[in-house]
C-alpha positions in Angstrom: 0.8 30.9 -11.2 -1.6 28.4 -9.6 -2.4 28.3 -6.0 -2.0 24.9 -4.5 -3.7 23.9 -1.4 -1.3 24.2 1.6 -2.7 20.9 3.1 -1.7 19.1 -0.2 1.8 20.6 0.0 2.3 19.7 3.5 1.0 16.0 2.9 3.4 15.7 0.0 6.4 17.1 2.0 5.6 14.7 4.8 5.0 11.7 2.2 1.5 11.2 3.4 0.1 11.4 -0.1 -0.4 8.6 -2.7 -0.1 9.5 -6.2 -2.7 8.0 -8.6 -1.4 8.2 -12.3 -3.8 7.5 -15.3 -3.4 7.1 -18.8 -3.1 10.9 -19.5 0.4 10.8 -18.0 1.6 8.0 -20.3 0.3 9.8 -23.4 3.1 12.4 -23.0 5.9 9.8 -23.3 7.8 9.7 -26.7 8.7 6.1 -27.7 12.2 5.5 -29.1 10.6 5.2 -32.6 9.5 8.9 -32.2 5.8 8.3 -31.7 3.4 8.7 -28.9 1.9 5.9 -27.1 -1.6 5.3 -28.1 -4.5 6.3 -25.7 -6.9 3.6 -25.0 -9.7 4.8 -27.4 -7.3 5.0 -30.3 -5.5 1.6 -29.6 -9.1 0.0 -29.5 -10.2 1.7 -32.7 -6.9 0.6 -34.6 -7.2 -2.9 -33.1 -10.8 -3.2 -34.4 -9.4 -2.9 -38.0 -7.9 -6.4 -37.5 -11.5 -7.8 -37.1 -12.5 -9.9 -40.1 -16.2 -10.2 -39.3 -17.8 -6.9 -40.9 -20.7 -7.1 -38.5 -18.5 -7.6 -35.3 -16.2 -4.8 -36.6 -19.1 -2.3 -37.0 -20.5 -3.1 -33.6 -17.2 -2.8 -32.0 -16.5 0.7 -33.5 -20.0 1.8 -32.4 -19.1 0.8 -28.8 -15.8 2.7 -29.0 -17.7 6.0 -30.1 -19.9 5.3 -27.2 -16.8 5.0 -25.1 -17.9 1.7 -23.7 -14.2 0.5 -24.0 -14.6 -2.5 -21.7 -17.2 -4.3 -24.0 -15.3 -3.2 -27.1 -12.1 -4.7 -25.7 -14.0 -7.8 -24.8 -15.3 -8.3 -28.3 -11.9 -7.4 -30.0 -10.1 -9.9 -27.7 -12.5 -12.6 -28.5 -12.8 -12.0 -32.1 -9.0 -11.9 -32.6 -8.1 -14.9 -30.3 -5.7 -14.6 -27.5 -2.4 -14.9 -29.4 -3.3 -12.2 -31.8 -4.8 -9.9 -29.1 -1.7 -10.4 -26.8 0.6 -9.5 -29.9 -1.2 -6.3 -30.4 -1.0 -5.4 -26.8 2.9 -5.9 -26.8 3.6 -4.2 -30.0 2.0 -1.2 -28.6 2.5 -1.1 -24.8 5.9 -2.8 -24.6 7.6 -0.3 -26.6 10.6 1.6 -24.9 10.4 5.2 -24.6 11.9 8.3 -22.9 10.1 9.2 -19.6 8.4 12.6 -19.9 9.3 15.5 -17.8 6.0 15.3 -16.0 6.8 11.7 -14.9 10.1 12.6 -13.7 8.7 15.5 -11.6 6.0 13.2 -10.2 8.7 10.5 -9.3 11.0 13.1 -7.6 8.1 14.1 -5.3 9.4 11.1 -3.5 5.9 9.7 -2.3 6.0 6.2 -0.8 2.9 4.9 -2.7 2.4 5.4 -6.4 -0.7 3.7 -7.8 -1.6 3.4 -11.7 -4.0 1.8 -13.9 -1.4 2.0 -16.8 0.4 -1.1 -17.8 3.3 0.1 -19.7 6.7 0.3 -18.0 7.4 4.0 -18.3 7.0 4.8 -14.7 9.5 2.1 -13.7 11.9 3.8 -16.2 11.2 7.2 -14.8 12.0 5.8 -11.2 15.1 4.1 -12.4 16.3 7.4 -14.0 15.5 9.5 -10.9 17.0 6.9 -8.4 20.3 6.0 -10.2 22.1 5.5 -6.7 19.5 3.6 -5.2 20.6 0.4 -3.6 17.4 -1.5 -4.4 14.7 -1.7 -7.1 11.3 -0.1 -6.8 8.9 -2.6 -5.2 6.3 -3.1 -8.0 3.2 -5.1 -7.4 1.3 -6.2 -10.3 -1.7 -8.0 -8.8 -3.6 -6.7 -6.0 -4.0 -9.6 -3.2 -3.9 -9.5 0.6 -0.1 -9.1 0.2 -0.6 -5.5 -0.9 -1.7 -4.4 2.6 1.8 -5.0 3.7 2.5 -1.5 2.3 0.5 0.0 5.1 2.8 -1.4 7.6 6.3 -0.9 6.3 8.3 2.0 5.0 9.1 0.9 1.6 8.4 2.7 -1.7 5.8 0.9 -3.8 4.4 1.2 -7.4 1.0 -0.6 -7.4 -0.1 -1.4 -11.0 -3.7 -2.1 -10.1 -4.6 -3.0 -13.6 -1.6 -5.3 -14.2 1.6 -4.9 -16.3 2.3 -5.5 -19.9 5.4 -7.8 -19.0 2.8 -9.9 -17.1 -0.1 -10.1 -19.4 -2.2 -12.6 -17.3 -2.2 -9.8 -14.5 -3.9 -7.3 -16.8 -7.4 -5.9 -16.4 -8.5 -5.0 -19.6 -11.8 -6.6 -20.8 -15.3 -6.7 -19.3 -14.5 -10.3 -18.1 -11.2 -9.0 -16.4 -13.2 -6.4 -14.5 -15.5 -9.0 -13.3 -12.9 -11.4 -12.2 -10.1 -9.1 -11.1 -11.8 -5.9 -9.8 -15.4 -6.3 -9.0 -14.8 -10.0 -7.9 -11.6 -9.3 -6.0 -12.3 -8.1 -2.5 -8.7 -7.1 -2.0 -8.9 -4.7 -5.1 -11.7 -2.6 -3.4 -10.4 -2.8 0.2 -6.9 -1.8 -0.9 -8.1 1.3 -2.6 -10.5 2.1 0.3 -7.5 1.9 2.6 -5.4 4.1 0.3 -8.3 6.7 0.4 -8.6 6.4 4.2 -4.9 6.6 5.0 -3.5 8.9 2.5 -4.3 12.1 0.6 -4.6 11.0 -2.9 -3.5 13.1 -5.9 -5.1 12.2 -9.3 -3.1 12.9 -12.4 -4.0 12.0 -15.8 -7.1 10.1 -14.7 -10.6 11.3 -15.8 -12.4 9.2 -12.9 -14.1 7.4 -15.8 -13.0 3.9 -14.6 -16.2 2.4 -13.4 -14.6 0.3 -10.5 -12.5 3.0 -9.2 -15.3 5.7 -9.4 -17.6 3.4 -7.4 -15.1 2.8 -4.6 -14.4 6.5 -4.3 -18.1 7.4 -4.1 -18.6 4.6 -1.6 -15.8 6.0 0.5 -17.1 9.5 0.4 -20.5 8.3 1.5 -19.2 6.2 4.3 -16.6 8.7 5.4 -18.2 12.1 5.1 -15.9 13.7 7.6 -12.7 12.4 6.2 -10.2 14.7 4.5 -10.5 15.4 0.7 -8.5 14.2 -2.2 -7.5 16.0 -5.3 -7.5 15.5 -9.0 -6.2 17.6 -11.9 -8.5 17.8 -14.8 -7.8 19.4 -18.2 -10.2 22.0 -19.7 -12.9 24.2 -18.4 -14.8 22.5 -15.7 -18.3 24.0 -14.5 -18.8 25.1 -11.1 -21.6 22.7 -10.8 -19.4 19.8 -11.9 -16.7 20.8 -9.4 -19.4 21.2 -6.6 -20.8 17.6 -7.3 -17.3 16.0 -7.2 -16.6 17.7 -4.0 -19.9 16.6 -2.5 -20.4 13.2 -3.9 -16.8 12.2 -4.2 -14.8 14.3 -1.7 -12.4 15.4 -4.4 -11.3 18.8 -5.2 -10.9 19.5 -8.9 -7.9 21.6 -10.0 -8.3 22.6 -13.7 -5.6 23.5 -16.1 -5.3 24.3 -19.7 -4.7 21.3 -22.0 -3.2 23.2 -24.9 0.3 22.4 -26.0 0.1 18.8 -25.1 -0.9 19.6 -21.5 2.3 21.7 -21.0 0.7 23.7 -18.2 0.3 20.4 -16.0 4.0 20.0 -16.2 4.6 23.8 -15.3 2.3 23.2 -12.3 4.2 20.2 -11.0 7.5 22.2 -11.3 5.7 24.8 -8.9 4.5 21.8 -6.7 7.9 20.3 -6.6 9.5 23.8 -5.6 6.8 24.3 -2.8 7.3 20.9 -1.4 11.2 21.4 -1.2 10.5 24.6 0.7 8.0 22.8 3.1 10.4 20.0 3.8 13.2 22.4 4.7 10.9 24.2 7.1 9.9 20.8 8.6 13.6 19.8 9.0 14.7 23.1 10.5 11.7 22.9 12.9 12.7 19.5 14.0 16.3 20.5 14.6 15.2 23.6 16.7 12.9 21.2 18.8 15.9 18.9 19.5 18.6 21.4 20.4 19.7 21.7 24.1 18.7 25.4 24.2 15.1 24.5 23.1 14.8 21.7 25.5 16.2 24.0 28.4 13.6 26.7 27.5 10.8 24.0 27.6 11.8 22.9 31.1 11.9 26.4 32.3 
């Protein structure tokens, strides 16, 4: 049984959290073909096999081993050409699949803002399955522009695909050039994420903080807002006390480690617990609100 910070449970109960979902969550999806969607490194490694230039192929594989995925992606996309590259993307990431139990649990937390770097369509499918009686579709934003800031002024539910979506390939942030043009070179991208960090408690799931653009935004935020409330991240495996301390100090992020065995099953169990805790807290909030609005309570306040 994990102990989850009561402040996080309260923020989730009051819908004051934003859930940030990384590739690790999509990795748990089973496609209709019975396979698992490829994680980024494996996809690039397989894609590099399509390169015909031996020197380019070797250099690309070396970059993948070094986990320099942006440069490797840039080299593969240029080496294959636009048409062949986009075909590979669609063949892998446009596959239909059954949403995982973890995805359903995340969606059922009913937070207003969900943010993801994933460009597959599994979160949309999970939302549709969890909201079969909804009168409107989830509002999905595939490119971060000044219009994204409307989310901080209305009450709608949003899915922000900050790295684009496979059903809109021009929106995708994939290669080194994409990062330069659409992340680092896009003022709205950084300002949007800064605003999310400032106004919501962010819960990172399936995300390693290895994305250079996001990591830099988080570190800048922590430096500029040293007294702001912290954010939270679930990370698999054993994390050293020093690593946890550094993230708390330099990023204002509390790490919640879990066991990655059995395809990260423990994370699903943790979210079952979180879901139950949030339901209890929401009932407590509702009961308190009802009591505060009863005539007896109002009369007692007057006396």
